[in-house]
N, C-alpha and C positions, 0 to 999 in steps of 0.2 A: 403798301400791302399788296400781296399777290392775290390773284384770283383763286378761288377754291378749285381743287381737282375734282374730276368727275366722281371719284370714290368718296371724297369728303362730302360732296353734295348728296350722294346716295345715303351716307351715314348720318346726315343731319336732318333733324326734324324741326320744322318751324310750326309753332302752335299759335293760333290766334284764338283769343277767348273774349267774347263780348262781355263787357261788364254792364249788366242791367241794374245792378245795385251794389253799392260799396259803403263801407262805414269806417270811420277813423275817429279816435278820441285824441284830440290835440288840445293841450292846455299848458299853462305854466303855473307854478306855485304848488302848495301842498294840496292833498285831497280835500274835497268838500263833502264829507259823508253826512248822512242823516244823523241827527243827535242820538237816536237809539242805537246806531251802529257803534258808537264810541263805548257803549256799555259792554260790547262783546269782547271776548278775550282772544282777539286776532290782531295780527300786525296790519298796520296801514302805513303807507308811505309812498315814496317815489324811488325808482331805480333809474338814475340818469344814464342815458346811453349817448355815445358819441362815436363818430367815425374819425379815426386818426391814421394818417399815412405813415407807414414805416419806412425803414431804410431800403433803398433799391437793392434787389438781388439779381446778379448777373445770371443769364442763361448759362448753364454749365458747358454748353457747346460754343459759347462765344469765343472767337479767336483772341489770343492774348494781345494786349496793347490797346484794346478798345475801352476807353474810359466811359463811366456813367456820365451822360450829358447833364449840363447844369439844370435844365428844366426838370429832369427826373431827380437829381440830387437835392434840389431846393424846393420840390413840390410841397405845397401847403394847401389844405382845404380851407376856404374862407367861410 
């Protein structure tokens, strides 16, 4: 990687944000709602999310003849 130019540094903002409090809901399996919630006429469930690597896309300015390296071609997230 190259060092950023002076102009790039001027145009870049670095933000630090102290986290004094954070929250996350992490669990597996179906929802565990209160019994009275099941009487309500609303959907309950889980929308699974996953991160998937796609096919490598060459930079349009890449000179001809430069192949996608194996590490990029065979990248898989574990």
